[in-house]
N, C-alpha and C positions, 0 to 999 in steps of 0.2 A: 341321431343325427342325421338321415337320411330324411323323416319326415319334417327333421327342425330347416333343411337348408330349403323342400317345399315350400314351407309356409311364407319361410321368407322370401322367395322367386315370387311366388303369391301376392305380396304385398307389393314389391317395387311396381309388379308391371301396370299398367295403367289400366283404366276403368276405360272398358271401349262405348261402354254406353253412357259415359255421362257426356251430358250436352250442358254447353257455359251460358249460364244468363243473359235473356237477354239485353244488347246493347253492351256484353262484355267488349268487345270489338268495334272501339270508336271508328276505325276508319271506316266499316261496313256500312255503322249505324248513319255516319254522313250522307251516307248513297239515298237512303229513303225517305222518299219526297212526300210532302204532303195532298192525299190524292183528291183532294176538292171536298169532299163528302164527309160533311160533320158526323154522322154516326159511323162511318167507317175508320174517320180518325179518333174520335175518341172511345169507341174500342178498342182499336190499339195502343191509346196511352194509359187505357185501363189494365191492359193485359201487363202493360210494364212496369205499373205502379198496384201490382197485385198485393193483395191481403196491406196497402198502407191505408190508413184509416184516417192521416192527417191530411192526404189529398183530394180537395176539393175542387167538385164538376159542377159547377154552375150553369142550368140549360134557362135559355129564355128565347124568347123572339121576336126581331125588329119588328112591329109595323105587321104583325100581325104574322107574318108571313115568310119572314128570310128567319130559317134558326140557329141561334148561334150558342156559344156558352164562353165559360170562365172559367179557366182552371187555375188552383193557387195551392200554396201548403197551408197549412191551416195554422199561425205560430209564427209564423214569418212573414206573414203579410200585415198592414196596418188596414182591418176592415170599414174604419170609418174611414179614411182614404180609397178604397176600392167603393165603398156605397157612395159616395157623393162624389166624385171625381169619373168611374167609370158609369160601373153601373145604371145608374140614376138618369145620364145624359145618353147614355143610350138607348134608353126607356124611352124616355124623353123626346127623343130624335124621332124612334121609330112609331109613336102614338102621331106626334103632330106633321110627319112626310112621307111623301108619297115614294118612297127611294127608288123603289124596283125600277120604276118606269123612265125615271130619270138618269140617274146614274150606272154605267154599267160595272157587272161584277167585279171585272178585273182591276176596277179601280177604285172599290169600293175600302179596304184596307188603309189605303192612300188618304179618304177624303175622309174617315173616321179617325184618322190619326191627325191630319192638319183642322179639320173643323169639332170635331165633336167631342172627342176625347179631352178633358183638361190636365190630364198628368203630366206632367214635365218633360221626363224620359219613356219615350215609346220607339220603338225599331220594328223591325217587320225582318220575318225568315221563313225560311222554305222547308227545312229539312227537320224529321222527326227529333233527328239528334237535338236540332237546335231548341227546341220545343222540352227536351225533357232537361238541358241544363239551365235554362233558365227555369223552371219551375224548380230544380232543385237548388236556383242559386237564388231563391225568393221571390219572383219576380210572377205577376200574374199574366197570364198569356190568356188571349183572345181569339175565339174559332170562328168561322162565318160557314155556312153551308153552302155550296157551289164554288169558295175560293178556297185558291190553296197556297193560300198563304196565314202566317199566324202573325198577331200583335203583340209584342213582349212589353208588357208594360209596367213602368218600375213601380212600385206601391210596398217597399218591403220597409217591415215593422216591425221588430222582436224586443225580448227584454233585454237591455245590456247594462253594464253599470259606469256608472259614470266616472267622469276626469277624475282622479283622486294624486295622493302623492304618491310617489312609489316607497313601497315600504322598506325596498333591500336601497336605495341610493338617496337617503335625505341628507336633505344639505341643509344650512342655517340661512345660508344666503342664496338665493338662485331660486326658479321658478318653482313652482310648487304641482304641477302639472305631470302628469304622466300619461303613458299610452294605457289603453283599454284593450279589450278581445276583440274590437269592431273596428275592422281595415280602413272604414273611412272616416271612424274615428283620428284615426291616429295619421291619415296623410291630409286631415285638415289640421290638424295640432303641425306638420313641418311646414304647411304651405303657411300658417300663420307669420310662420318664425322669417319665412326664406319666399318674402314677395316677389318673385322675378320668373317670370317666363323661360329661363335657364332654367330651372329646377324640373329634371324630366320624371314621369312615374311612369315605365313599363311596365303594364300586368302582365300574368301569366298563371296557369296553373298547373298545379302539379299533385300526382296522386289519383291513382288509376278510380277508386271508391269517394275516396274523401273529397276530390277536385277544389281542393283549397285554395284559395285567389292566392298571390303570390306580387308586390311590386315591388321593383327594384327601381330603387331613387340614387339621383345622382344629378350632379350640375355641368351642363355641359357649357364648354368650354374651360373648364379648370379641371375635370377628372381627364385621366388616359382613353382614349376609344379603344386602345385595346386592354383595359379592364374592364371597360363593361362587355368585349366583346368576349372575355373568358368567365365575369360570373355569367352571362347566359348560358353559356357553353354548358359550366359547371352544374346551374341547375338544369337544364334540359335533358342531360344523362340521365336525371334520377327519376327509375322505372320503380314505384313501391304504391302500394296500395292503397297506404293512406298517413298523409303530414296530421298530426296531431297536436303538436308544440314546433318552436322553433328549433329544438335539441335534434331533431330528425335531421332538416338541412343542415346544421352545424354539421354532426357526422360524416352528412355524405359529401361536403364541400371544399372541408381543409385537406391540405397538402401532406401533411404525415398524423395517418391512424393512429399512429403506435406511440407518438407524444403525449404524454402528461399536461405538456404546455398548452395551454388554450390558443387557436390558431386564428380564430373567429370570435372579435368582440361581443358580448350581447349586453341589451341596456333596455330599460322602462323610459328613459326620460328622451322627450322629444328634442331639446335643448341640446345635448350629447348627440344628436345625429347629426341635427341642424352642423353642430359643428365639425365634424366629420365630413360631412360634403362640403363643407367650404375647403376643406383639407385634401381635396381632391380624390377624397376614397368613396366607396360605395354604401349605402342599406338597403339592406333588405328588411322589409315588413311585411310580416304573416298572418292572414286571416285566422282569429279564434286564440289567439296569445297577445300576452302586453309587451313580448320581449322580441327587439326589432335585431338585426343581426348587422354587423362594422365589419367589412372587408377593405383593404387590406389591414391588419395590428403587427406591431411590437412590444417585444417585452416591457419598453419601458412606459409606451402607453398605459399599459395596464396597472400601471404604478401612479396615475395622473387621476384625477378627480375632477367632476363638472365644474365644484368651489373653489381648484387652483388659479382658474381665470376673470372669479366674481371678487375676488377679497384684493387684497393690497400684495406686489409682489415679491415683496418682503416677507411677509406672513407667508406668502405658498411657497416661498424656497424652501424657509427655515422646515414647512411640514413634510416639504421634497424629501429632505436629509433626513429628518425623523423616520420616514417610510422606506429608505433603503435601511438605516439602521435595524429597526424593524426586523425588515425583511432578513437579513443576517443573523438575528436571534432567534427568529423563526425556524430560520434554516435549519444549523449548526452548533446553538446552544448548549442541547440533550447530549449531542455529539462531542464538544468540548469537555462537558461535564463526566462524560463516559472515560473518552481517552486520556485526561489530565489525573482522573483518581485510579485509573487500572497503570496507564505506563509513564506517566511523568509525573507523579506528586510532587518531585522536588521543585516542581515551575511554582507550587503555590507558597505564598508566605507563611513561614514558619507558623505562627498567630492563626493564619485562615486552615493552614494544615494541620493542625491539632484540633479547630474546631471541628472539621469535616472527620477528620478521625474516630472521634469520640462520637460521633453523631452516626455514622454507620459502624458501631463495634456491636451492635444488637442485631443489626440487619445480617439475613440468612443467606441471601440472595447478591449476586453481583452486579455489580452497577448497571452493567448490559438490561439485566434480567428485570432489577427496579426499574430502571429510568421503561422500557416497555411495559410494565405492568402498570407503572403511572400513564403514561400516553393512550394506551389503548384506552383505561379508566374514562381518561377525559375525552377524549374523544367519543366514545361509549355516550358518556354524559351530554356533551354540548349535542349528538345527533337527537336525542331522548327529547331534550330541550326544545328543538327547534320541530319534531314530531308533535309533541303534545297540543294541547290548546294552551293559549296567549294567554289567558289567566292563571295556569299552572306552569307554563313550560319553563318562565326564567328564574319562577321560585325552586323549582325543583332543581334542575340546572345550578344556580349557583349553590343552595341552600348543600345537595347531594356534594358539591365539589367541597366544600368547606367540611362537613360530616366525615365522609368517606376519607380526607387527607389528614383530620386530623387523629381520627381514628385508627387507620394506617400508621401514622407514628409512633403513638402509642403503645398499637400492639408491638412493634417493633421489626413493620412489614419492610419500610421504608426509611429513607431517614429526611430529616426535617430541610435539610439541603435540596436534595431531590423535589421535595412539595414545592420548593420554591420558583427551580429549574425552569421544572415544567409549567406554574403557573405562569412563568413571567414570559415562557414557551407561546402558550396560550394564548396571554392577553396579544403578546406581539402579531400572531394569524389572524387576528379578528383586523387590523388594519388595511389589510388591502380592500381598495377600491372595487376590483372587480373579483366578485365571489369564486368564479371558478378558477384565475390565480392565487387565491388564498388555499383552493383546495388543491392545488398542484403541489405548494410548498409543504400544506401539512403531511402528504403522501410523498414526497421524496427526502422526508424527514427522516422516517424509517431505514433506507437504507444507510442514510449517510452514519444515523447512529449504529450499524450494523458493519462499518466499513471502520469506525473508530473503535467495537470492540474488538474488532481483528485485526489493526492495526494501529490504531494510535493515531497521532495527529500525523503522521505519513497516510494512512487510511483517508484523512478526512482533505488532503490536498490533493490525493490522486481521485476521491469522488468529485473533487470541487473540479479538476480538472476535465474528467469525464464529461461533468455536468455542462459545461462551459462549451465544450468542443459540438457536443450534441446541438446545444443552444444557436450556434453559430453558421452549423449547418440546416437550422429550421429556416423553411421558408412560407410566408404568408400571402397567398397570390402572387408569388415570385419575387416579394419585398424581403429583405433579411429580416432574420428575428429580430439581431440586437441592432439592428440599425437607428441610430445613423453613428454609435458605437462603432461597430463592424459589420461592415467597413467604415473605417472613420470618415467623415463630414464633417470636418469644424463651422461650417457656416449653421449647419442643422442642430449643434450643439446648446442652444440658446434658450432651450423650450426643454431637455432632458432632467440634468441635473438642479438647475436653476430655470425659473422661468421669469424670464426678462418680460419688463414691464411693455403693457398694450406697444405704445409708441415705439418701440424697438423692434416688433416683430410685425417687417415692411414685407418680408418676401415668405409664400409659402414654402415649405420643404423637397427636396429636389426630388424625392423618390415619388411621390403621387402628384404633387403639384406644379409638373414642370409644362403644361400647358398656357398656366397662367400662371406665373412668379411671382407677382406685386400683387399683395394686401391691400397696403394702404399709403399715403404719401409720407414721405420721408420726413417733413415738416412740422409734427404732431406733437414733440416735444413740450409739453408745458415750460411756460418760461412768466418770471416776473414782467407785472406790465412798463414796457420803456415809458420812465419818467420824463418830461421837458425841463431842460435848465433854465 
């Protein structure tokens, strides 16, 4: 025991000989200035990018006198742009001009930026850390001997996925464009829909190693300034080594991390982001992922799809009622079956009761175990269908469900009624427009089944009350999760249970649109043309 404690103590002691890698502390690195000696600066950069085979150092001489070089990451730049817009003008200028006598070295970088280099975006920096950041961001860096400044030339160019229809949010009527993994492509898709200088896009970086670019998008004059400050503060608090997907950000900025309900919406659709911004909300675009985050959100917004606002308002209203009905089925239908067959069989009509009883006559398990087996099997088949290749995933999930269900009934493991209940419940769980909301309902189904098996209908009632209390206490960036129903706001109910026609949505919501309530004129209701008698 003494040896074991000594080994544990040795493992917990920090390594005194450990030296952190160069530039792990960004604040110290920002103070390291370029020394103005080409070979010295290049040597320092080669030490930083040690064992990095994709870093290219292209050295040359201007006019046969001035030593210079380009530094960039192979695969993250457009080589043709560098050759035609950067390297060729520099070499041609050096051969044709005796600049050493005419241009002071202190003005050399400005002269090259303004009169020689063809690239559209060129900036100047003076620290080693700026050079490193721009290289890792895909820019090309120009260094010259006896000049303690660097030129950062934007010549980015890497393989990227083209703009396609979002696979998770397909619509019958509506735009077919979806976000990609490229941040600038995503911001341009948003700019095309909101062509106004009020659209602000504030950039920041998160992640000590990944340096992931993030853009906070909002409409100035509509969004609450306090909401913008809150989002900025929550993002600035993130201290993590890398951000690989928007899910990292979502978990680190939500209000209640122990709630199963999503408090940050995510989407691949630029039109949905634009609609949220018009409501006074904020979009968070993250580089290297096609999913944007939207805050704040409410429970009822998770049941609304983009297509609701592209179809006729009567059709959209009926579809919303269908979603609410399917929500109840997906949440409590198996629990009702368990409670009624176990504790309250007298609630069933006699004919239906005899049919259910005869079907369960050969089943060796109680209703709860029977439902648990079928639900777990169904969820496993659904997950298998998602993870398998698309060519076989759907076939495996559908055929597997049919074969297993039929075999289980014939073997007497489950009843035919339970197969019907689980099938209807599974179909209902697919109706949610937001996938994360559907997962939450699927998870809550199991505690509801446990309560129903324990206390019957009384257990379902108690579980439902606990769930409502939890949802009423939830907040998403300060906005109540059940608003505008709790707390009640009658003016905002026009877009919850029904979808009011566009000419009736004159004002924005009170929760996020107080800065600019008016959305449109009040005299847009269509009317027959006035005919003169």
